[in-house]
N, C-alpha and C positions, 0 to 999 in steps of 0.2 A: 822632665814631666814627673809629677808627684801623684801617686795613686794611694788612696786610703781605703783599706779593706776592713770592714767591721764584721766581727764574728756573729754566729747564730743568735738572732734576736728571739728571745723566749717569752711569749705571752705578753700580756699587758704591761708587766713591770719592765720588760725589755724594750717595748715600744716607747714607754715613758722615758726611760733612760736615754734612748736614742734621740727623742725629740728635745730633751733638755741639754744633752751633752754634745751632739753632733754639730750643730751650727757653729758654736764657738771653737770646737776642735778643728773643724775644717778651715776656719779663718786663721787660727794660730799656726796651722801647718801649711797654709796656702796650697791645699790639695786641689789638683786639677780635675780629678775624677774620684767619686766615692762609690764603692761597691759594697752592698750590704747583703749578707745571707739572711733570708727571711722565711726559711722553711718551717720554723717553729713559732712564727709570729701570731698565729691564731689559736689561742688556748694551749699553746705548747706543741701543736701538731698541725702543719699545713699553713696555707695562706688563704685569705679571702680578699675580695675587692676592697673592703673597708681597711683591713690591716695593710694591704699593699699601698693604698692611697696614703695612709698615715705615714708610712716609712718614706715614701717619695716626698711628701710634704716636709718631713723632717730634714731632708737634704740628700737622700740617696739618689744617685744618678742611675744606678743599675741595681736590680735585686736578683740574686741567685737563689736557687732552691736546693732540693735534695730528695731523699727517699720518701719523705712525707708529702711530696708534691700533690698527690691525689687525695689527701685526707679530707678535704672539703670539696664536695661535688660542685658547689655553686661557684667554685673558682675556675672551672674548666673554660668557660667562655671568656673570663677575664684574662686568662693566660694567652688566648688568641688575640685579644684586643690590645693588651698593654705591651707595647714593643720594648719597654724598659725592663721587662722581667725575662730571665733566662732560666729554663728548667734543664735537668740533666739531658745531655744530648744522646745518651745511649739507651733511651727508651725507644721502642719501635716506631717506625713511620706511622703516621696517623694519630699519634698522641697530640693532645692540645699543646699550643705554645711552640717555642723555639728553643733549641739547645745551645745556640751560640748566636752572637750578633756583633756588629761593629758600631761603636758609639763615638761621638765627636765631642771633644772638650771645647770650652769657650775659646781657647787659643787656636782651635782648628786642628789639633792633633787627633788622630784616629786610634782607637783602642779596640781590639778584638777581645771579647769575653766569652769563654767557653765554660760550661758547667758539665761536670761528669760525676757519676756515682761509681764507687768501687764495687767489687763483687765478693770480697771475702767477708763472710758473716752478713751479707746483704742479699737483696733480691738478685736472681740470676739474669742480669741485663746483658746487653751486648758488651763486648770487650772494650773497656775505656781506652786502652792503649791504641787499638786499631782505629777506633772512632776519632781519637786525637789526630792520628796520621791523616785521616781524610779531611778533617776540618782545617788543619794547618795548610794542606794543599789548596783548599778553597780560598783561604785567607791570603795566600801568596799574591802579592801585588796590591793588596788593599791596605795593609798596615804591617809594620814591623813589630808593633807592640801587641802582645797576646798575653792575657791573664787567664789562668785556669783555676776555677774553684773545684778542687778534687774532694768530693764529699764521700768519705770512706771511714770504715771502722778500724781496719788493721793498720798499724803504723808501718809494718813491712811493705804493704801495698802502696801506701802513700810515698814512702821513701823511694821505693823502686820506680814509681811513676815520676818522681822528681828527677831522678837520674835519667830516665828515658826521655823526658822532655827538655833536659838541659841543653841550652843553645837554640832551641826551637820555640820555647815559650819565654816570655819576659819574667813571668812569675807563676809559681805553682803554690797555691794557698790551700792548706788542708782545713776542712770543716767537718762537723758532725759529732765529734766526741765531747765538745764543750769545755775542754780543759786546755788552756793555753800551754803550749810546749816551749821549751827554751832552746830550740835547735835552729833558730832562724839563721840563714847564711845565704851568700851568693855562691852558687855552684860554679865550677871551673869555667864553664862556657857561657856564663852570664845570665843564669836563671835564678831569681830570688826564690827562696824556698822556706816554708815552715810546715811542720807536720800538722799542727792545729792552731788556728788563730785564737780559739777560745770562744767564750759565750758572752752575750750581752743580756743580762738577766739577774735574778736574785742571788746575792752572795751566799746567804745561809740556806743552802739547798743541796740537793744531789742532782747536779747538772740541770738545775732549774726547778726541780720538783720538790715538794715538801719532804723534808728528811724523814719524818716519822712514817710516811707511807712507804718509802723505799726500804727502810729498815724492817718494817713489818713484813714486806714481801720476802726479804732475804731470810727472815726468821721462820716464817710459816710456809713459804712457797705457794701462798694463796694469792690469786689475782685480786687487785684492787684498782680503783680509779685514780689515775694520777691527777694531782692538782698542783697548779703552779704556786711556788712559795711566794711569800710576801717579805717586806722589809727592804733593807738597803740593796742597791743594785750596782752592777759594775758594767762598764763597756770595755770589751776586749777587741783589739784591732792590731793591724800592722800598717805601717806607712812605708812605701817603696819609692825610691828615686830611680827612674828609668830613662835611658837615652832614647829620645823619640825617633832619631834617625836610624839607629842600629837595632833598637829593641832590646838592648842588653841592660840588665839591672846594674845599678851602681851600688845600692845599699838597701837593706831592709831592717826595720826596727820594730820591736814590739811596743804596744801601748796598752796600759790598763788604767782606766779612769773610774774612780768611785764617785757615785752621784753626790755623796756628802762631802767629798774632798774637791776643792776648787782647782787643784793642780793635777795634771796627768803625769804619769811616769813613762819614761822612754828608756829602753835598754839598747845600747849600741853593741 
């Protein structure tokens, strides 16, 4: 089984890059399932019915979210209605949407997708490590293939969670920091891991935002309104081969594809 995970889609430029690049990329890779993180898809913060629909039409089978999940109030009902969207599972009971779900590929294989937020430099949510334990127990007997989107700030927390989940998750893919890391590997007990898959959005930016606005904030310490940068865009992703019977990962590769470049790069 081959799973393609696309990193944080940032605003309109990210959605446009996804729409233009994902269909061909999926075909070239023969991906069985495409997971896209969409928590920054609406103006750089949150998701709406319109942006969610746009990403699903572009080819996403599953959309995961993160700490900006509640940024757009009009999305609350949408999260309850749209079964292909998974928000962080460590929000309290009663929050809209679902924190994990099982999806079926066209070949009939089932994949469990779990979304979790870290807690270091983030909101004080329930412990993602113990939430993971509970969900894995629930998924037992439903599928051996489990992919975790671990949306967190601290690299130490992400790495620790990867080791904690090794052998119980097929993949732990880090999101949130928007910078693709070069530490992809298959851990000893069969879990594909990367600290951060990177961003799908404007190249000449500070994690998707206009550079001059971020520099001004660092210089003056004064608040300003973030605006999504313009210009060339990049799609950041990982592709993972997983044994559907055992749930063990076979390999993981990074992908970075520039909208102006017809060829994508893969790093083994």
